[in-house]
N, C-alpha and C positions, 0 to 999 in steps of 0.2 A: 481478437486484440481489444475490442471495445469492452467486452465483458470483464476481461482481466483488469483493465484500467479502472472500471467502475468499482470492482472489488477492492483494489488497492486504495482508491480514493476514499471509499466509505470506511475502510479500516482506520484511516487517519482521522476521520470525523469521530468515530466511536472512541478511539483512544483518547483524543483530546477532550471529548465530552466526559469520559470517565474520570479524567483528572479533575474536572470541575466539581463533580458531585462527591467523590470519595477521597480525593487527595492521594489516592493510591491506585495506580493502574495495574500494578503487579504485586504479588506477595513477596517479592524480593527487593531489597534495597538497591543492589547493583546486579547487572547482567552483562556478560560478554558472550556473543555468539559469532562463530566463524562459519560462513556458508560456502559451499562449493556448487557451482552450476555445471550441469552436464546436458548434452543434447544439442539442440539448435542454438542455445545460448551457453557459452562457456565462460568461466571466470570465477571471481570470488566476491564476497560481500562480508563486511564486518559490521556488526551491530553492537553499540555500546549504550547501556541504559543506567541512569542513576536516579536517586531520590524516588524510588519505587515506580520508575517509568515516566516520571514527569519531565525528565530530560533525556533526549535521545540523539545519537549520532550514528549515521549510516554511511559507510564508505563502500562504493561500488566500482568495480572495474571488470567489465564484461565485453564479450564480442558475440554478436548475433548474426547468424547466416540464414537468410530467407530468400527464396527464389534466386539463388546464386549470387546474391549481394550480401556483403559483410559490412556491418556497422559496429562501431566501438562506442562504449558508454563509460565515461569516467566521471563520477559524481560524488559529492559529499553533501549530506543533508543533516542539518541540526535543527531539532525542535525544542523550544523552551519558551516559557512565558507567553504561550498562545501564538507565537510567531514561528514560521517555518522558513529557514534559510537554506537555499540549495544553490550549489555552485560547481563549476568545472575547475578543478585545480590546475589544469593546463592553460586554459584561456583566461582564468581569473575573472570570469564573468558569472553572474548568478542572479537570483531573484529572492525577494523577501515578501511573504504574504502573512496576513493576519487571519486567523481562523474565526471569522465573524459568526459563522454558523454555530460554533461552540458557545459563543457568548449568548446567542439567542436561546440555545438549549439550556444554558445555565439559569435563565430567567423563567424556565418552565418548571413549576413545582412538581409536576407529575412525571417529569422525565426520568426514566430508569435506564442508565447506560447498558446494563447487562441485557435487559429486555430488548432494547433497541438493537444491540448487536445480534442477538438471537434472531429477531424478526428480519433484520437485514440479510442474514445468511439464508434464512428460509425463503425470503422474497426473491433472492437470486437463484433459488432452486437447489440450495445445499441442504443435505440431510446427514445426520450422524449415522454412520453405517457400522460402527464398531470401534475396537481399540487395537492398537498394534505398538510394539516396542521398536522405537527408532533411536539410534545413538544412545541406547541404554535408558531411554525414557518411555514410560507407558503413555501413549498418546491417544487422544480421541481422533477418530478419522472422519472427516467430512468430505462428502462427494457431491458435486453439483455442476452447474453450467452445462447441462445436457450430458452429463457423464464425462465431460472433457477435462475436468479438474478435480484434484484431491488436495486436501490440506490436513496435515497431521499436527495437532495442537497439544502441548503439555503445559498445564498450569498457566494458560494465557499466552504462551510463547509458541510461535510457529517453528516447528522442528523440521518439517519437510513440506514442499509443495510440488505438485506435478501438474503440468498444463499441456494440453494438446490443442492446436488450432492451425487451420490452413495447412494440414499435412506436416506440421512440425511438432516436436515434443521437447519440453524443457523440464528438467528436474533440478530442484534446489534443495540441498540437504545440509543440515548442521553437522559440521565435522568436529566441532568443539563447543561446549556450553559450560560457562562458569557463572555461578550465582553467589552473591554476597562475598566476593573476593576482591572488591574494589575495581575502579576504572582508572586507567592512566590519566594523569593530569593534562589539562589542555584540550581534551576531546570535544568539549562543548564551547570552546572559544570561537568567536566569529572573527575571521581574518580581516585585518585592516587593509590589506593590499588587494582585496577583491571588490570589484565594482558591482554592487547589488542594484538591480532595478526594483524600486519600491512598487509593489503591486497594490498597495493601499488597502482597500476594503475587499479585495478579491477573497472569496470563500470557496470551500470545496465543491459547492454546487456549480459555481462558474467553472472551476477546474474540470468538473465532469463534462460540462458542455463543450469546453475547448478540447478536451481529450477525445470526446466522441467525434467531433468535427475532424480532428487530426487523424484519428484512426480510420475514418471513412475515406479521407483523401488518400491515405496510404494504401488502403485496400483497392480503391479505384485505380491508383497508379500501377499497382502490382498486377491487377487483373486486366487492365486495359479497358475497363468498362466504367462508364460514368452514370450514376443513378440520378434520376430526374426529381425524385422526391426528397424533401428535407424533413428530418426529424424535429418535432417540436422541442424547444429547449426546456430543460427542467428549471423552474423558477423558484420553487419552494418545497417544503417537506411534503405537502399534499401531492405535488406533481410526482414525487418519488414513488408513491404507491402505484400509480398507473404505469410508470416507467418500468418498475421492477417486474410487474406482471407481463409487460411486453417482451422484455429481454429474456424471460424464462423460456419463451417459445422460439426464440431466434436460433 
């Protein structure tokens, strides 16, 4: 669970950083993808992108069954203007964070988002193992996290992911992909009836630390064992190098 959280979090960093340097995250002006989850997690996810990926909206409705316990996740996440808004449409509660790490990278004249993304994947133990056609798209196939995960990528878009952990398996596959056909109006609007907790200067590195702590607590609760050692928090980009090397072997 920890490795998957790190991968998702770093993908957010890479995406927003790419926006800073190139003003185009994707080769398409608009994208709509419908995903279907199978396995330990079931449900759907809808992804909307506009302005070459600079604006994104993700709508998720899933159920996950682990160790006989079922949890539901209903969430909407909108990313724009270096802010990420995430909320539960049922409870009308959410959070707002600013990606300060992206701002730091913007000020680095030597920063290359594509190279950073590649090195991040490699540091996490991913390697390109070939190509495969999924949903009619010729995808690059990346395998990593100790062989427990695969990602199928077509022109910068995730078409399929497969994750195995703690005896569970989840597959997320794109059932529909539309490019340059427009996005329904209002998808990137921030609702006025949602109470957002302002996270201020929280950045993805802090999210990683919080995620690692939460994942560890969940693993301890499920296994009934409590670890006595604490992982050192990641404080900056230099800390990421050693951290990536460590989780490759876990």
